[in-house]
C-alpha positions as CSV (number, residue, x, y, z in Angstrom):
1,M,0.0,0.0,0.0
2,R,1.3,3.4,-0.9
3,E,2.1,6.2,1.6
4,L,-0.7,8.7,2.1
5,T,-0.2,12.5,1.6
6,K,-0.9,14.9,4.4
7,K,-4.1,16.0,2.8
8,E,-5.3,12.4,2.4
9,T,-4.4,11.6,6.0
10,E,-6.4,14.6,7.2
11,V,-9.5,13.4,5.3
12,F,-9.2,10.0,7.0
13,R,-8.8,11.7,10.4
14,V,-11.9,13.8,9.8
15,A,-13.8,10.7,8.7
16,F,-12.7,8.9,11.9
17,N,-13.9,11.9,14.0
18,C,-17.3,11.8,12.3
19,I,-17.7,8.1,13.0
20,C,-16.6,8.7,16.6
21,R,-19.4,11.3,17.0
22,V,-21.9,8.7,15.9
23,V,-20.4,6.1,18.2
24,A,-20.7,8.5,21.2
25,I,-24.4,8.9,20.6
26,T,-25.1,5.2,20.0
27,H,-24.9,4.8,23.8
28,T,-28.4,6.4,23.9
29,T,-30.0,4.3,21.1
30,T,-29.5,1.1,19.1
31,N,-31.5,2.4,16.2
32,L,-29.2,4.3,13.9
33,F,-32.2,5.7,11.9
34,E,-33.1,7.7,15.0
35,I,-29.8,9.5,14.9
36,K,-30.3,12.8,13.0
37,V,-27.9,15.5,11.8
38,F,-29.2,19.0,12.4
39,N,-27.5,21.5,10.1
40,K,-28.8,24.9,9.2
41,R,-32.4,24.1,10.1
42,E,-32.5,20.9,8.1
43,T,-32.7,17.5,9.6
44,K,-31.2,14.5,7.8
45,N,-30.1,11.0,8.6
46,I,-26.5,10.1,9.2
47,P,-24.8,9.1,5.9
48,S,-25.7,5.7,4.4
49,S,-22.1,4.6,4.4
50,M,-22.1,5.1,8.2
51,I,-25.2,2.9,8.5
52,R,-23.6,0.2,6.3
53,L,-20.4,0.4,8.5
54,F,-22.4,-0.1,11.7
55,S,-24.6,-2.9,10.3
56,S,-21.5,-4.8,9.1
57,D,-20.4,-5.4,12.7
58,N,-22.0,-5.5,16.1
59,L,-22.3,-2.2,17.9
60,S,-20.0,-2.9,20.8
61,S,-17.2,-3.9,18.4
62,I,-17.7,-0.6,16.6
63,Q,-17.8,1.3,19.9
64,S,-14.5,-0.2,21.0
65,K,-12.8,0.2,17.6
66,F,-13.7,3.9,17.0
67,C,-12.4,5.6,20.2
68,N,-9.3,7.8,20.7
69,M,-7.4,4.9,22.2
70,N,-7.7,2.9,18.9
71,E,-7.5,5.8,16.5
72,K,-4.5,4.5,14.5
73,E,-6.0,1.0,14.0
74,A,-9.4,2.4,13.1
75,I,-7.9,4.8,10.5
76,D,-5.9,1.9,9.1
77,S,-9.1,0.0,8.6
78,L,-10.7,3.0,6.9
79,V,-7.7,3.2,4.6
80,H,-8.0,-0.6,3.9
81,D,-11.7,-0.2,3.0
82,C,-10.8,2.7,0.7
83,F,-8.2,0.9,-1.3
84,N,-9.8,-2.6,-1.2
85,K,-13.5,-1.9,-1.2
86,G,-13.7,1.4,-3.0
87,I,-15.3,3.2,0.0
88,Q,-14.2,6.8,0.0
89,P,-13.6,8.5,3.4
90,N,-15.5,11.6,2.5
91,T,-18.7,9.5,2.5
92,Y,-18.4,9.3,6.3
93,I,-17.9,13.1,6.7
94,F,-20.8,15.3,7.8
95,S,-21.2,18.6,9.7
96,G,-23.9,19.7,12.1
97,L,-25.2,18.7,15.5
98,L,-26.3,15.2,16.2
99,G,-29.5,14.2,18.0
100,V,-31.7,11.3,18.6
101,Q,-35.3,11.6,17.4
102,K,-37.6,8.9,18.7
103,V,-40.2,7.7,16.2
104,K,-43.4,9.5,16.8
105,V,-46.4,7.1,17.3
106,H,-50.0,7.7,18.1
107,E,-50.6,7.3,21.8
108,T,-53.6,5.2,22.9
109,T,-54.9,5.3,26.4
110,Y,-57.2,2.7,27.9
111,E,-59.6,3.4,30.8
112,H,-60.2,0.6,33.3
113,T,-63.9,0.2,34.3
114,E,-65.2,-2.4,36.6
115,S,-68.3,-4.4,35.6
116,S,-71.2,-4.2,38.0
117,R,-71.4,-8.0,38.3
118,Y,-67.9,-8.1,39.7
119,A,-68.5,-5.2,42.1
120,A,-69.0,-6.2,45.8
């Protein structure tokens, strides 16, 4: 494998940081589709390449891999994916705040009433 330029190395480092941001928020949810990127008043999902990355392995493995302690190994795996699988690091890069949006569902309430034949 060839040596990366400083610019290429920086792109992989930024991609690593973006993945780490998603990893940090996965401690609040296991549903990646609930994680939203809020940027300039628009809400969008995290990049599809990120969802593919997380679905390719279990969440705890991704959480332990993409942390500051394992930065070099994680970046090396991103470089490997780039050269061997054709996955570009810029597909992991996004800007904006992250948040978890729970799926909105209609709420149904039930009222308990006792039947007169069971009343004492």
